[in-house]
TORDREN-406228 format. One record per residue: x, y, z of N, C-alpha, C, O in turn. Coordinates in steps of 0.2 Angstrom, whole numbers, plus 5000, padded with zeros to 4 digits. Layout:
XYZXYZXYZXYZ ...
This chain:
499649835183499849855177499749785173499649725174 499749835166499649785158500349755156500949785156 500249705156500849685155500749635147500449585148 500849635142500849585134501349565134501749595136 501549495131502049455128501949425122501649375121 502249455121502449455113502849435107503349455106 502549375103503349345100503249375092502749385088 504149395092504249435085504449415080505049415081 504249385074504249335069504349405063504449465064 504149365057504449385052503749455050503849505046 503049435052502749505050502549535056502249505061 502649605056502349665062501849685063501749715068 501549665058500749715059500549675065500549715070 500349605068500049575072500449615078500049655081 500949605078501149645085501149715086501349755091 501049725081500849825081500149815083499949865087 499849775081498749785082498749765088498349785092 499249705091499149665099499249725106499049725112 499649785101499949835107499249905105499049945109 499049895099498649965099497949935103497749955108 497649885099497249875103497049865109496549885111 497349835113497549805121497849865125497549875131 498549915122498649965126498949935132498549945137 499349905133499649885138500349945141500549995137 500449915148500949975151501649935147502049975144 501649875149502449855146502249795142501749755143 502949815137502849725132503449715134503949745136 503449625130504149595134503749535127503349495126 504549585122504649525116504849455117504949435123 504849435114505349345112505349355104504949365100 506049335104506449345096506749305095507249305098 506749265090507449245087507749295085507449355083 508649275085509149315082508949335078508749395079 508649305071508349335064507949375064508049425060 507349365070506849425070506749485073506349535072 507349475078507449525083507449615081507249665084 507849615076507849685072506849715071506649775069 506449675072505849695074505549715076505049755075 505949685083505849745091506049825090505649865092 506649835087506849895086506449965082506350025082 506149915077505349945071504849945076504349995074 504649905082504149925086504249965090503750015089 504749975095504949995100504950095098504650135101 505350105090505050155088504450195085504550255083 503850165086503250175085502750185090502150195090 503250165095502750145103503250185110503350165116 503450235106504250255112503850265120503950225124 503350305120503150305127502950235131502550235136 503050185129503150105133503550085136504050105134 503550045140504150035144504349945139503849915138 504649915138504849845133505449825139505849865142 505449745138505849695138506349675135506649725135 506749625131506649575123507049515127507249535132 507149465125507049405125507349375118506949365113 508049345118508349305112508149225115508349205120 507849185109507549115111507849085106508149125102 507849025104508048965099507048945098506648915102 506948975091506248975088505648915087505048915087 506448845088506048775089506348735094506448675094 506448785098506448745108505948755110505748815112 505448715111504748715115504948725120504948785122 505248685124505448705132505848765133505648815136 506248755131506648825131506248895131506448945135 505748915127505148965124504648955131504548995136 504348905131503948895138504448925144504248965148 505048905146505348915152505548995149505449025155 505649035147505649115145504849135148504749165153 504449115145503849155145503549115153503249145157 503749075154503449045162503949095167503649135172 504549105167504949145170504949245171505249275175 504549265164504349315161503649335168503449385172 503249255167502549275172502949285179502949335181 503349235183503249235189503649285192503749285198 503949325188504349395191503849435190504049485193 503249455188502649505189502349495194502249435197 502049565197501649555203501049515203500949495197 500749505207500249455208499349495204498849475202 499649555205498849585203498949615198498449635195 499649615193499649635186499249585185499149525187 499049635177498849615172498949575164499049615159 498949505163499649465156498949465152498349465154 499149465147499049455142499649425134500149465132 499549345131499849345128499949335120499849275118 500049385117499849385110500149325106500749325105 499849285105500049205099500049205093499949145090 500149285090500049275082500849275079501049225075 501249315082501749295080502149255079501949205083 502849255076503449215080503249135077502749135073 503449095078503449025074502948955077502948945083 502448915073502148875078502348855082501848855086 502948825085503248815093503148845096502748825100 503248925095503248955101502448975102502349005107 502048965097501148955098501048925104500848955110 501148845103501048805106501548795114501448765119 502448835113502348835120501948905124501848905130 501748945121501248995124500648965128500648985134 500248925123499748885124499748845129499348845133 500348805129500348775135500248815143500048795148 500848895141500948935146500148935151499948935157 499748955143499148985146498748935149498248945152 498748905148498448845150498448825159497948835163 499348795160499748785166499548865172499248865177 499648905168499548965172498949015172498849065175 498348975168497549025169497649095166497249135167 498149115162498249185160497949165152497849115149 497749235151497349235142497949265138498449295140 497649255132498049265128497649275120496949265121 497749295113497349295108497949295103498549305103 497449275096497649255092497349335084496749355083 497849355082497349385077497349365071497849345069 496749365066496649325061496949385055497249445056 496749365048496849405044496349435042496449495040 495749425043495149455044494849515047494349545046 495349535051495649585056494949565062494549605064 495049515065494649505070495149465075495649425073 494949475082495649405085495249375089494749405090 495549315092495149225095495649245102496249245103 494949265105495249265115495349195117494849155116 495849175120496049125122495949145128495949205130 495849075133495749005132494849025130494648975129 494349055129493749055128493749035120493348995119 494149045116494149065108493549095104493349075098 493249145108492649185106493049225100493649255101 492849215095493049285090492649335091492049345091 493049375091492849475093493149515087493649485084 493049555084493449605081493649685083493549735086 494149665079494749725080494549815077494449835072 494549845085494349925084494649955081494449995076 495549955083495749995082496050005074495849965070 496350065072496250105063497050115062497550145066 497050085058497950115055497750175049497250195046 498350205051498450265045499150245040499650205042 499150275035499550225030500350245032500850225029 500350305040501050315043501350255046501950235047 500650215049500650175052500950095048501350045049 500650095042500750045041501750035036502249995036 501550105034502550125031503250115037503850095036 502650145043503250145052503450035052504050005052 502850015051502949945052503549915048503949875051 503649945038504049955035504849945036505249905034 504750015040505350045042505650105036506150135036 504950095032505150165026504650225028504250225033 504650275024504550345026504150365018504350335013 503650415019503250445010503850525011503950575014 504150505004504450555001504250595002504350645006 503650594996503250654995502450624993502450564991 502050654994501050614992500850694988501250744987 500250684986499750724986498950654988498850604990 498550724987497850704988497650754985497950804984 496850734981496650774977496350854978496150894974 496550854986496250944984496850974982496751024979 497550944982498150984979498150994971498551024967 497350964968497350974961496651024959496051014961 496951064957496051114954495451094947495451054942 495151124949494651124943494851124936494451094931 495451154934495651174930495951094927495851074921 496351054931496751004931496150954930496250914925 495650954934495250894933495150914922495250874917 494950984922494550974917495250964910495250944904 495550974911496350944907496250894906496150874900 496450824912496250774912495950744906496150704901 495450774908494650744903494850774898494850724893 495050824895495150844889495850784884495750764879 496450774890496850744888496550674885496750644879 496150654889495850584888495550574884495550524880 495050624882494650624876495050624870494850574866 495650654867496250654864496650594862496850564856 496750564869497150504869496750444866496950404862 496150454867495550394863495350424855495050384852 495550484854495150494848495850524842495650534836 496350544843496950564840497750534839498150534843 497750514833498350444835499050494837499550464839 499050584837499550624838499750604844500350604846 499150584849499450604857499850544858500350554861 499850454856500450414857500950454852501250494856 501150464845501550484842501850544846502450544845 501750584850501950674853502350614861502850614865 501850584861502250554870502750524869503050524874 502950484863503450424861503850464860504450444861 503850534858504350554854504550594861505150604864 504050624864504450664874504850614877505350624880 504650534877504750504881505450464878505750444882 505550464872506150464871506650504871507250484872 506450564871506850574870507250644878507850664879 506750644881506850674886506650634894506050624896 507250614899507250554905506550604909506050584911 506750674910506250714914506350794907506750804904 505650814907505250844905505550914906505350944911 506050954902506151024904505551074906505051084903 505751114912505051184912504651204907504151234907 505151204901504751244896505351224891505951204891 504951224885505151194880504851184873504251184874 505151184867504851184861505251114854505851104852 504851084852504951034848504651014843504050994842 505151014838504750984830504950914828505550894828 504350874827504650814825504350794819503950834817 504550744817504350714809504050704807503750664811 503350734800502650734800502450824802501850844802 503050874804502650954805502350954812501951004813 502550924815501950914824502650954828503250934828 502151014830502651034836502251034840501651044839 502851034847502451044853502951094859503551094860 502551134860502551174864502351164870501751144871 502951194876502551184882502951234887503351274886 502651224894502851254901502551234907502351174906 502351254912502451214920501351204917501051154916 501151284914500151254915500151274910499851324910 500551234902500351254896500651184892501151154895 500351164888500451114883500051134876499451144876 500251144870500151134864500151114858500551154855 499951054855500251014849499951054840499351054839 500151064838500251094832500651054826501251034825 499951044820500151024815500151044809499651054806 500851044806500851094799500551174801500251214797 500751194807500551264811500151284813500151344815 499551234812499051244816499051204819499151144820 498551264825498251214834497951144832497451144829 498351104835497651044835497451044841496851034840 497651064848497451044853497951094859498551094858 497651124865498051144868497651134878497051134879 498051124882497851104890498251174894498751204893 497651184899497851254900497851234909497551264912 498151194912498151224921498751204926499151164924 498751224931499451244935499851184933500451184933 499551134933499951064932499951024925500050964924 499751074920499351044913500150994911500150934910 500651024912501251004908501550924911501850874908 501350924917501450854923500850794922500750734923 500350834920499650774918499750764912499650704911 500050794905500050764899500750724898500850674894 501350754901502050704901502050654903502350604899 501850624910501950584915501350554915501250504919 500650584911500150524910499550514919499150474922 499950594921499550574929498850604926498350594930 498750624921498050624919497450584920496850604920 497750514920497350454921497450434924497150374924 497850444931497750444939497550484941497350464947 497350554940496850594942496150554942495850534947 495850544936495250524932495250464937494850464942 495650404936495650364943495550374950495150334952 495750424954495550444959495350464961495350464967 494750484956494050554957493650504957493150514961 493850454955493250404955493150344962492650334965 494250324963494050284970493950304978493850274984 493950394975493850404982493250404985492950384990 492950414980492250384981491850304985491350294987 492150274984492450224989492350224996492850225000 491850214999491750215006492250195011492550225015 492250145009492750105015493750145016494150145021 493850195007494150215010494550275016494650335014 494750255021494850315025495550365022495650425024 495850345019496250395016496550355010496550295010 496750405005496850444999497550464998497850505002 497950434993498550474992498850464984498750404982 499150524981499150524974499950514973500250534978 500350494969501050504968501350484974501350534978 501550444976501850444983502450424980502550374977 503050464981503750444980503950404988503650414993 504450354988504750334990505450324992505750284989 505850364997506550354997506750285000506350245003 507550274998507750225002507850225007507950285008 507850185014508050185021508750235021508750285024 509150205016509750245018509950295018510450325021 509550335012509750395008509050415005508750405000 508750455012507950455011507950555006507650605008 508450555001508350584997508350564991508150594986 508450514990508550464983507950414983507750364986 507450444975507050404974507050324974507550304971 506750274976506750214978506150174974506150144969 505650194976504850194970504350224970504350264975 503850214967503350264967502650244966502650184963 502150264968501550234970501050274966501250334965 500550254962500250294958499450314961499050364959 499250264966498750284972498650214976498450154975 498750274984498750224986498050234993497950274997 497650174993497150184997497050135004497350085004 496750155009496850145016496150135017495650175016 496250055020495250065024495350055031494950015034 495850065035496050055041496250015044496650025049 496149955041496649905043497049865037497249815038 497149885030497549865023497649915018497149955016 498149915015498449965010497849935003497449885004 497949974998497849964993498149974987497950034986 498549964983499150004979498749994973498649934970 498550044971498250044963498850084958499050134958 498850034954499350064947498950074942498550034940 498950144937498750134932499250154926499750184924 498850124923499050124917498650164909498150144907 498950214907498550234902498850184893498450174888 499350174894499550124890500050064888499750024884 500550044888500549984887500949954891501449984892 500649874895501049884900501449804899501249744897 501949824902502349794902502649734909502549754915 502949654908502949634914503449664920503349654926 503949714917504049724923503649794930503749804936 503149814923502749844929502249804932502149824937 501949754931501749694937502449684941502449724945 502949654941503149644944503649694950503949684955 503349754947503749814951503149804957503349804963 502549794955501549784958502049764965502249794970 502049704963502149654969502649664972502549674978 503249674970503849714977503549764980503549754987 503149844978503049884982502249834985502249864990 501949804985501749784989501749744995501349745000 502249684994502449644997502949695003502949675009 503249755000503749785004503449845009503749865014 502849865007502549915011501949905014501849935020 501549865012500849825013500849745016500249735019 501049725017501249645020501049595014501049595008 500849565020500349495015499749505016499349465013 499449545019498649565020498449625016497849635017 498849665013498849725008498749695002499149655000 498149714996497949714990498249764985498249824986 498549734978498549764970497949754967497549714966 498149834965497349834959497749864953498049924954 497749844948497949864939497449894935497049864932 497349954935496750004933497050014924497550054924 496749994918497349984913496450024908495950004909 496750084904496550104899496150064893495650084891 496450004892496549954887496449864890496549844895 496349834886496249764889496949754887497249764882 497149734893498049704893498049634890497649594888 498849614891498649534886498449494889498249514894 498549414887498449384891498949354896498849324901 499549374892500049334895499949394903499849364909 499949444902499949504907499549474912499849464917 498849464911498349464915498549384919498449374925 498649334915498949264918499549284922499749244926 499849354922500349364928500249394933500549404939 499749414932499149484936498849424942498749424948 498649364937498249324942498649284946498249264950 499249274945499849224947500049284953500449264957 499949324954500249374959499549404963499449464964 499249364963498549404967498349484964498149524968 498449504959498349574957497749564956497549504956 497349604954496649634952496649664949496849724951 496349644941496549694936495749724933495249684934 495749774931495149824930495449864923495949904923 494949854918495349904910494549904909494049874910 494649974907494149984905493749994898493450044895 494049944894493749924887493349864888493249824883 493049844897492849784896492149834899491549814900 492149904900491349964901491550004896491750064899 491750014888491850054886490950084885490850144886 490450034883489950074881489550114887489050154886 489650094894489450154900489650224898490150254895 489250244900489350334899489850344902490250384899 490050324909490650314915490950264914490450214913 491650244913491750194910492150164916492550124915 492150204923492550184929491650174934491650194940 491350164933490850174938490950114940490850134946 491150054940491049994942491549994948491449974954 492250034945492850024950492650004957492849954959 492250044961492050044971491849974971491849934976 491549944964491149884965492049814967492149754970 492349854962492849804962493549804968493849764969 493449854969493749874976493449824982493849804987 492749824981492449794988492249724988492049684992 492449704981492649614981493449604983493649554986 493849674980494649644982494749664988495149634990 494449704991494549705001494249685006494349695012 493849625002493549565005494149505004494449495009 494349484999494949454996495349415003495849445005 495149365005495749345008496249325007496249285003 497049345010497649335005497949235010497749195014 498349245005498149145006499049165010499349115013 
């Protein structure tokens, strides 16, 4: 029988990876009073496995060592034993190393570069297991309310997105109209007509948006999602997603992820524009087609920490160069910034975004 002894700390990803990579038959959790809730999350993700759990003082070397010794002593002499050294406090790690040395059992330590070190040989190996977006969200105790993929959009949606981008870049009416609508409506009605100062008329339904000036049509957009693409600036997200999906390391790509509260799965808590999964980390992409506020950056920080953990990454993709204060804030929070302004002379200004993702994916978290 294969047993795994694992310490539970603030980060559950090393615990999850240790179980998924080495496929034990039974897990023996050692946690503190502060970290024991993590056991509930892991048990929910591995319902088919057998478990035992022990609570101890996380900074008492001898009490921890005694607990690990007792677990091993109660196992059959032919059982296979592996200790996950990654979670918990440094004192827990030292106690486990002491047991490995005395009992001549084996262990492992998971690195942030998705490798692990075998103990006591200290040989470094690559982790083979891949994680899904569902796995990552399960570890944070959350779930996705709704999400879309590129296949949910039609050819006309992509065409309209490019048309809106062209209109937004060449006509000041775009910002005047969108500012007017967003000030008046928290959520745009399914169908409507508005006339702004300057005799600008906006007509819309779910699949159609038209802007007129002095009763003459300036532009019209027709697609299944025309209203959403125009009003919510989803057109920019769709254009960005069309490029990031080309990134070879992206195993999963989700758009418009809506996330509910843990205590109320019908109420929206957070939104993620684009979510990329490499199989070993999440990259959260925020798409901004206009002005960027400090609260937008703070939101990115919270989402990354809440749903992806310390190894996840964040990327801000802006149509314009952000202010220096925003760039400074992003640097402090380890948020990569890609702004189209820097690549304006290129035929496709988003061509370099996959190179940016490569650089971001390789960056080690502090």
